[in-house]
C-alpha positions as a Markdown table, in Angstrom:
| # | Residue | x | y | z |
|---|---|---|---|---|
| 1 | Thr | 0.0 | 0.0 | 0.0 |
| 2 | Ser | 1.2 | 3.5 | -0.6 |
| 3 | Pro | 0.9 | 6.4 | 1.9 |
| 4 | Thr | -2.2 | 8.5 | 1.7 |
| 5 | Pro | -1.5 | 11.8 | -0.1 |
| 6 | Val | -1.2 | 14.7 | 2.2 |
| 7 | Pro | -2.5 | 18.2 | 1.3 |
| 8 | Ser | 0.4 | 20.6 | 0.5 |
| 9 | Asn | -0.4 | 22.7 | 3.6 |
| 10 | Lys | 0.0 | 19.7 | 5.9 |
| 11 | Val | 3.3 | 18.2 | 7.2 |
| 12 | Glu | 3.6 | 14.5 | 6.9 |
| 13 | Ile | 5.7 | 12.7 | 9.5 |
| 14 | Phe | 7.3 | 9.6 | 8.2 |
| 15 | Asp | 7.7 | 6.9 | 10.9 |
| 16 | Ile | 11.2 | 5.6 | 10.1 |
| 17 | Val | 11.1 | 3.1 | 13.1 |
| 18 | Lys | 7.9 | 1.6 | 11.8 |
| 19 | His | 9.3 | 1.5 | 8.3 |
| 20 | Leu | 12.4 | -0.3 | 9.4 |
| 21 | Ala | 10.6 | -2.7 | 11.7 |
| 22 | His | 7.9 | -3.6 | 9.1 |
| 23 | Pro | 9.0 | -2.6 | 5.7 |
| 24 | Glu | 6.2 | -2.5 | 3.1 |
| 25 | Pro | 7.0 | -3.3 | -0.5 |
| 26 | Gly | 6.8 | -0.2 | -2.7 |
| 27 | Val | 7.1 | 2.2 | 0.2 |
| 28 | Glu | 10.2 | 4.4 | -0.2 |
| 29 | Leu | 11.9 | 6.7 | 2.3 |
| 30 | Pro | 10.8 | 10.3 | 1.8 |
| 31 | Arg | 12.8 | 12.2 | -0.7 |
| 32 | Ser | 13.1 | 15.4 | 1.3 |
| 33 | Pro | 16.0 | 15.7 | 3.6 |
| 34 | Ile | 15.7 | 15.8 | 7.4 |
| 35 | Leu | 16.7 | 19.3 | 8.5 |
| 36 | Cys | 17.6 | 20.2 | 12.0 |
| 37 | Lys | 19.1 | 23.2 | 13.8 |
| 38 | Pro | 21.4 | 24.9 | 13.0 |
| 39 | Asn | 19.8 | 24.8 | 9.5 |
| 40 | Ile | 18.1 | 28.2 | 9.2 |
| 41 | Asp | 15.4 | 26.9 | 6.9 |
| 42 | Ala | 14.5 | 24.2 | 9.5 |
| 43 | Met | 14.4 | 26.7 | 12.3 |
| 44 | Leu | 12.2 | 29.1 | 10.4 |
| 45 | His | 9.9 | 26.2 | 9.4 |
| 46 | Ala | 9.6 | 25.1 | 13.0 |
| 47 | Leu | 8.8 | 28.7 | 14.1 |
| 48 | Lys | 6.2 | 29.0 | 11.3 |
| 49 | Leu | 4.6 | 25.7 | 12.2 |
| 50 | Ala | 4.3 | 26.9 | 15.8 |
| 51 | Asp | 3.2 | 30.4 | 14.7 |
| 52 | Ile | 6.0 | 31.9 | 16.8 |
| 53 | Asn | 7.7 | 35.3 | 15.9 |
| 54 | Pro | 11.5 | 34.9 | 16.1 |
| 55 | Gln | 11.8 | 38.5 | 17.1 |
| 56 | Thr | 9.8 | 37.9 | 20.3 |
| 57 | Thr | 11.5 | 34.6 | 21.1 |
| 58 | Ile | 14.3 | 33.8 | 23.5 |
| 59 | Phe | 16.4 | 30.9 | 22.2 |
| 60 | Phe | 18.4 | 28.9 | 24.8 |
| 61 | Asp | 21.0 | 26.4 | 23.4 |
| 62 | Asp | 24.4 | 25.0 | 24.4 |
| 63 | Ser | 25.7 | 24.9 | 20.8 |
| 64 | Val | 27.5 | 28.0 | 19.4 |
| 65 | Arg | 26.4 | 27.1 | 15.9 |
| 66 | Asn | 22.8 | 26.9 | 16.9 |
| 67 | Ile | 23.0 | 30.2 | 18.7 |
| 68 | Gln | 24.6 | 31.9 | 15.8 |
| 69 | Ala | 21.8 | 30.5 | 13.5 |
| 70 | Gly | 19.1 | 31.7 | 16.0 |
| 71 | Lys | 20.6 | 35.2 | 15.9 |
| 72 | Gln | 20.7 | 35.2 | 12.1 |
| 73 | Ile | 16.9 | 34.7 | 12.1 |
| 74 | Gly | 16.3 | 37.4 | 14.7 |
| 75 | Met | 15.9 | 35.5 | 17.9 |
| 76 | His | 17.2 | 36.8 | 21.3 |
| 77 | Thr | 19.9 | 34.2 | 22.1 |
| 78 | Val | 21.3 | 32.7 | 25.3 |
| 79 | Leu | 24.3 | 30.4 | 25.2 |
| 80 | Val | 24.0 | 27.8 | 28.0 |
| 81 | Gly | 26.9 | 26.0 | 29.6 |
| 82 | Thr | 29.4 | 28.8 | 29.8 |
| 83 | Ser | 29.6 | 32.3 | 31.2 |
| 84 | Glu | 31.6 | 33.6 | 28.2 |
| 85 | Arg | 29.4 | 35.4 | 25.7 |
| 86 | Ile | 30.3 | 34.7 | 22.1 |
| 87 | Lys | 29.4 | 36.4 | 18.8 |
| 88 | Gly | 25.7 | 35.8 | 18.2 |
| 89 | Ala | 24.8 | 35.3 | 21.8 |
| 90 | Asp | 23.0 | 38.1 | 23.6 |
| 91 | His | 23.7 | 36.4 | 26.9 |
| 92 | Ala | 25.6 | 33.4 | 28.4 |
| 93 | Leu | 24.6 | 31.3 | 31.3 |
| 94 | Glu | 26.6 | 28.6 | 33.1 |
| 95 | Ser | 23.4 | 26.7 | 33.7 |
| 96 | Leu | 19.6 | 26.9 | 33.1 |
| 97 | His | 19.4 | 26.9 | 36.9 |
| 98 | Asn | 20.7 | 30.4 | 36.8 |
| 99 | Met | 17.9 | 31.6 | 34.5 |
| 100 | Lys | 15.8 | 33.1 | 37.3 |
| 101 | Glu | 18.7 | 35.2 | 38.5 |
| 102 | Ala | 19.8 | 36.2 | 35.0 |
| 103 | Phe | 16.4 | 37.2 | 33.8 |
| 104 | Pro | 14.3 | 38.3 | 36.8 |
| 105 | Glu | 12.0 | 40.2 | 34.5 |
| 106 | Leu | 10.6 | 37.0 | 33.1 |
| 107 | Trp | 9.5 | 35.8 | 36.6 |
| 108 | Val | 8.0 | 39.0 | 38.1 |
| 109 | Glu | 4.4 | 39.3 | 37.2 |
| 110 | Ala | 3.8 | 42.4 | 39.3 |
| 111 | Val | 6.0 | 44.5 | 37.1 |
| 112 | Lys | 5.0 | 44.4 | 33.4 |
| 113 | Asp | 6.4 | 46.6 | 30.7 |
| 114 | Glu | 3.9 | 47.8 | 28.1 |
| 115 | Asp | 6.3 | 46.7 | 25.4 |
| 116 | Val | 6.3 | 43.1 | 26.6 |
| 117 | Arg | 3.6 | 40.8 | 25.3 |
| 118 | Asn | 2.9 | 37.5 | 26.8 |
| 119 | Ser | 1.9 | 34.8 | 24.4 |
| 120 | Ser | 0.1 | 31.6 | 25.0 |
| 121 | Lys | 2.2 | 30.0 | 22.3 |
| 122 | Val | 5.2 | 28.2 | 23.7 |
| 123 | Gly | 8.0 | 26.6 | 21.8 |
| 124 | Ile | 9.0 | 23.2 | 23.1 |
| 125 | Glu | 12.0 | 21.2 | 22.0 |
| 126 | Thr | 11.3 | 17.5 | 21.6 |
| 127 | Ser | 13.5 | 14.6 | 20.6 |
| 128 | Val | 13.1 | 13.0 | 17.1 |
| 129 | Ile | 14.0 | 9.5 | 16.4 |
| 130 | Ala | 15.4 | 9.4 | 12.9 |
């Protein structure tokens, strides 16, 4: 059997584990490459799918390459795992455990700046088995 056609505005997720465990004759691997950060197109696509504006996003990562890619697409960036700020990182944190001290404005509800907009949309990083 062949996979059901997916409308062009839908994203199809190919289950590689299922494919390898129970290969079906005639079913081929997707032709499109798997893209992950720091690929800028992949990052922009993920933000678009989540309907998140990169200019209003704080991006935490422990990879210099990922931080630089995040900065290129307009995100506010925080390099985690070091206190040394590098090119492309707006901030550097030894540990995520220091986040509350480093960004107290994110935790104080009583003080809200008119320029700050809270969004119900939250980006969440997940693992992908590929």
